[in-house]
C-alpha positions in Angstrom: -0.2 0.2 0.0 1.0 3.6 -0.5 1.7 5.8 -3.2 2.4 3.2 -6.0 6.0 3.1 -7.8 7.9 5.3 -5.2 10.3 2.6 -4.3 11.1 1.9 -7.6 11.2 5.4 -8.9 13.4 6.6 -6.1 15.7 3.5 -6.8 15.8 4.8 -10.4 17.0 8.0 -9.4 19.6 6.6 -6.9 17.9 7.5 -3.8 18.5 3.9 -2.1 18.3 5.6 1.7 20.9 4.5 4.0 20.9 0.8 4.7 21.8 -0.4 8.5 20.7 -3.7 10.1 20.2 -2.4 13.5 17.7 0.5 13.7 18.5 0.7 17.4 22.4 1.6 17.0 22.1 3.7 13.9 19.3 6.1 15.6 21.2 6.5 18.4 24.1 7.8 16.4 22.3 9.9 13.7 19.3 10.9 15.8 20.2 10.9 19.1 17.4 9.1 20.9 15.1 11.1 19.1 11.0 9.0 19.3 10.7 6.5 16.1 6.9 7.0 15.4 5.6 3.0 14.2 3.0 2.6 12.2 2.4 -0.8 13.6 0.5 -2.5 10.5 2.6 -0.8 8.0 5.7 -1.7 9.5 5.1 -5.3 10.9 2.2 -6.1 8.7 4.0 -9.7 7.9 4.8 -10.1 11.7 1.0 -9.5 13.0 -0.3 -11.9 10.1 2.8 -14.8 11.0 1.5 -14.6 14.7 -2.7 -14.3 14.4 -2.9 -16.8 10.9 -3.6 -20.0 13.4 -5.5 -17.6 16.0 -9.7 -17.8 16.0 -11.6 -14.7 16.7 -13.1 -16.0 20.3 -9.8 -17.7 21.2 -9.0 -14.7 23.7 -6.0 -16.9 25.1 -4.1 -17.6 22.0 -5.2 -14.2 20.9 -3.2 -12.6 24.1 -0.4 -14.5 23.6 0.2 -13.9 19.9 0.4 -10.5 21.0 2.8 -10.9 23.3 5.1 -12.9 21.1 4.3 -9.9 18.2 5.7 -7.3 21.1 8.6 -9.4 21.8 9.6 -9.5 18.1 8.9 -5.9 17.6 11.4 -5.3 21.0 14.4 -7.3 19.0 13.9 -4.2 16.7 13.5 -1.0 18.0 14.0 0.1 21.9 10.4 0.8 23.3 11.4 3.3 25.5 12.3 5.6 22.5 9.4 4.9 20.2 5.5 5.1 20.0 3.2 2.5 18.3 0.4 4.3 16.5 -2.6 1.7 15.0 -5.9 2.3 13.3 -8.8 3.6 15.1 -12.2 4.1 12.9 -12.5 3.4 9.5 -12.3 7.1 7.5 -14.2 8.0 4.1 -11.1 8.5 2.2 -9.8 5.4 2.7 -12.7 3.5 1.7 -11.5 3.5 -1.9 -8.4 1.1 -0.6 -10.7 -0.5 1.6 -13.6 -1.8 -1.1 -10.7 -2.6 -3.7 -9.3 -4.8 -0.6 -12.8 -6.2 0.0 -13.2 -7.3 -3.5 -9.6 -9.1 -3.3 -10.7 -10.7 -0.2 -14.2 -12.1 -1.4 -12.2 -13.3 -4.4 -9.6 -15.4 -2.3 -12.0 -16.6 0.6 -14.1 -17.8 -2.8 -11.0 -19.6 -4.4 -9.9 -20.8 -1.0 -13.0 -22.6 -0.1 -12.5 -24.6 -3.7 -9.3 -25.3 -2.7 -10.0 -26.9 0.3 -13.0 -29.0 -1.2 -10.8 -30.2 -3.8 -8.2 -31.3 -1.3 -10.8 -33.0 0.7 -10.9 -35.4 -2.6 -7.1 -35.6 -3.5 -4.7 -34.5 -0.7 -1.5 -33.3 -3.0 1.0 -31.2 -1.5 0.2 -29.0 -4.0 -3.3 -28.1 -3.4 -1.9 -28.3 0.3 0.4 -25.8 -0.7 -1.9 -23.4 -2.6 -4.2 -23.2 0.6 -1.8 -22.2 3.1 -0.7 -19.6 0.4 -4.5 -18.6 0.3 -4.9 -18.7 3.5 -2.0 -15.8 4.4 -3.6 -13.9 1.3 -7.0 -14.0 3.3 -5.5 -12.5 6.8 -6.7 -9.0 7.3 -5.8 -7.2 10.6 -8.9 -7.2 12.5 -10.5 -4.6 15.0 -10.4 -7.4 17.6 -6.9 -8.2 16.7 -6.0 -4.4 16.9 -7.7 -4.3 20.3 -5.3 -7.1 21.6 -2.4 -5.8 20.5 -3.2 -2.2 22.2 -4.2 -4.6 25.6 -1.2 -6.5 25.1 1.1 -3.3 25.1 -0.5 -1.3 27.7 0.1 -4.4 29.9 3.9 -4.5 29.0 4.8 -0.8 29.0 4.7 0.4 25.8 3.5 3.6 24.5 1.0 3.2 22.1 -1.7 5.7 20.0 -5.0 4.7 18.9 -5.5 6.9 16.3 -8.9 8.7 15.5 -8.7 7.2 12.2 -5.7 6.3 10.2 -2.2 5.6 12.0 -0.2 6.8 9.4 -2.4 10.3 9.4 -2.3 10.5 12.9 1.5 10.1 12.6 1.8 12.5 9.7 0.1 15.4 11.9 3.4 14.8 14.4 5.7 14.0 11.6 9.7 12.8 12.8 11.0 9.8 12.1 8.3 6.7 10.8 9.0 3.6 10.7 6.9 1.6 7.9 6.8 -0.1 4.7 4.1 2.1 3.2 5.9 4.7 1.0 2.8 7.3 1.7 4.6 8.4 4.9 7.0 10.1 2.7 4.9 12.7 1.2 3.6 14.0 4.5 5.2 17.7 4.9 6.0 17.0 9.0 8.0 13.8 8.1 11.5 14.4 8.2 12.4 10.5 7.5 11.1 7.0 6.8 12.6 3.8 8.0 11.6 1.1 5.7 12.2 -2.5 6.3 13.9 -4.3 3.1 15.3 -7.3 2.2 15.9 -8.3 6.1 17.8 -5.0 6.8 16.4 -1.4 7.2 16.4 1.6 4.4 16.7 5.1 6.2 15.0 7.5 3.8 15.7 11.2 4.7 13.6 14.0 3.2 15.8 16.9 2.9 18.1 14.7 1.2 15.3 13.3 -1.4 14.3 16.8 -2.1 17.6 17.8 -2.9 18.4 14.9 -5.4 15.1 15.4 -6.6 15.6 19.4 -7.3 11.9 19.7 -5.7 10.4 22.0 -2.6 8.8 19.9 0.3 5.2 20.8 -1.2 6.1 19.9 -5.1 7.0 16.5 -3.5 3.8 16.1 -1.3 2.0 17.1 -4.8 3.6 14.1 -6.2 1.8 11.8 -3.7 -1.3 13.5 -4.3 -1.6 13.1 -8.0 0.1 9.4 -8.3 -2.2 6.4 -7.7 -2.6 6.2 -4.0 -4.8 4.8 -1.5 -7.4 7.7 -1.7 -7.7 8.4 -5.4 -6.9 7.0 -8.6 -4.5 8.8 -11.2 -6.4 10.4 -13.6 -4.3 11.1 -16.3 -2.3 7.9 -16.1 -2.8 5.6 -19.1 -4.1 2.1 -19.3 -1.5 -0.1 -17.5 -0.4 -3.2 -19.4 -0.5 -6.6 -17.5 3.2 -7.4 -18.5 4.6 -3.9 -17.8 5.8 -4.1 -14.6 7.4 -0.9 -14.7 4.5 1.0 -15.2 4.0 2.6 -12.0 8.0 3.7 -11.9 7.5 5.5 -15.2 3.9 6.9 -14.3 5.8 8.3 -11.2 8.5 9.5 -13.3 6.3 11.3 -15.4 4.7 13.4 -13.1 8.1 14.4 -11.4 9.2 15.7 -15.0 5.5 17.4 -14.9 6.1 19.4 -11.9 9.8 20.0 -12.8 8.6 21.9 -15.9 5.3 23.7 -13.7 8.0 24.4 -10.9 10.3 26.5 -13.2 7.4 28.4 -14.6 6.8 31.4 -13.0 3.4 31.6 -11.1 2.6 34.2 -8.3 2.3 32.1 -5.1 1.8 35.2 -3.1 4.6 34.2 -0.3 2.3 31.2 0.1 3.7 28.0 2.3 2.4 24.8 3.5 -1.3 23.6 2.8 -2.2 26.7 0.8 0.9 26.4 -1.5 0.3 22.9 -2.0 -3.0 23.8 -3.3 -1.7 26.3 -5.6 0.7 23.6 -7.0 -2.0 21.0 -7.3 -4.0 23.8 -9.2 -1.4 24.3 -11.6 -0.3 20.9 -11.9 -4.5 20.1 -13.4 -4.4 22.9 -15.7 -1.0 21.6 -17.4 -2.3 18.4 -17.5 -5.8 19.3 -18.8 -4.2 21.2 -21.7 -1.6 18.4 -22.3 -4.0 15.3 -22.2 -7.4 17.6 -23.5 -8.8 15.9 -20.4 -11.1 18.1 -18.4 -10.3 16.9 -14.5 -11.5 19.0 -11.6 -9.1 19.6 -8.6 -11.8 18.5 -6.2 -10.7 14.7 -8.0 -7.9 15.0 -5.7 -9.7 16.2 -2.6 -9.6 12.6 -0.5 -5.6 13.0 -1.5 -5.4 16.5 -0.5 -7.2 16.2 3.0 -5.0 13.5 4.2 -1.7 14.3 2.7 -1.8 18.3 2.9 -4.0 18.9 6.0 -4.1 15.4 7.7 -7.7 15.4 7.8 -10.3 12.9 8.0 -14.0 12.0 7.9 -15.2 9.3 9.7 -17.3 6.3 7.8 -20.4 5.2 9.0 -20.4 1.9 10.4 -23.4 0.4 8.0 -21.0 1.6 5.1 -17.3 0.1 6.9 -16.2 -2.5 4.2 -14.6 -4.1 7.1 -17.9 -5.3 8.5 -18.4 -7.7 5.7 -18.1 -11.6 6.3 -14.7 -12.5 5.6 -13.6 -15.8 7.3 -10.7 -15.9 9.7 -7.8 -18.5 8.0 -8.0 -20.1 11.0 -11.6 -21.2 9.9 -10.2 -23.0 6.8 -6.7 -24.0 8.3 -8.6 -26.1 11.2 -9.7 -28.0 8.1 -6.6 -29.6 7.4 -4.8 -29.1 10.4 -5.6 -32.1 12.0 -4.9 -34.3 9.2 -1.7 -36.1 8.2 -2.5 -37.3 4.5 -0.6 -39.6 2.0 -0.6 -37.2 -0.8 -1.5 -38.6 -4.0 1.5 -37.4 -5.9 
């Protein structure tokens, strides 16, 4: 999740961040005990999934045990005295775009998994078993009860943890500073200075000032990059249709947006000494005008309202519970894993 193509775009510009195997040691040396703000799901999703994959919703003992294992694992990465954990609160209208897409994917995965379970009962093959495990991991989601269990365990064990009003990353964006997450969109929040991204068993420290210097963009122009590219809130309204085999599509699209913004920045338009969100709005309007003239489309600035509200203003609207896509009936992976867990088959090769 995040702004599509960001990491590959930065890599293509030879902006790879500082690599370190030890967050604590590097942070102590470079950031002098500054607080690290951790987007819990964004940074440790794989760990959460691994610990909770086989846990049923109503098994409170196993859920709490899984939460404690997760926190112990996180403590091997960061010092809890120097960090704050953030977790999502209520669903938001702005994130409904991503959640709806995610729901469609989950429903499709669940349907496929049920068919694979049925086929597995007729023919126990290793290939089918492997497929079932893959689909079970794909079906996993961090549900509200998992979040509340993690919060309870964290409070029990002395972690500082914040339950956001809406999204954890937006809550972090309001504070800024140093962020630990895999989600690239945190880079585009104006107050964020550094993003620490887990990468191939190590961590890369992406310093915002270094990125801006290498790209030759101001902080506000960089934020507009995140707003107009495909993200979790709005689509990219000027992108061509993506070919299935084009693996570099999002990277190339980010590069196009970058070049377009460089042209706009070089043009002399009166910003009237504006800064912050007001300047971001002016740049966004200039981009839309530039792109409408270039493409012949008639996209309005309001089309980016959700992205602008999040990245520029860090403002969210709560989503009515009746429209919360997380409330739909998606089964736990444990429901399906229990069907094969106690069976030791002689596989049909």
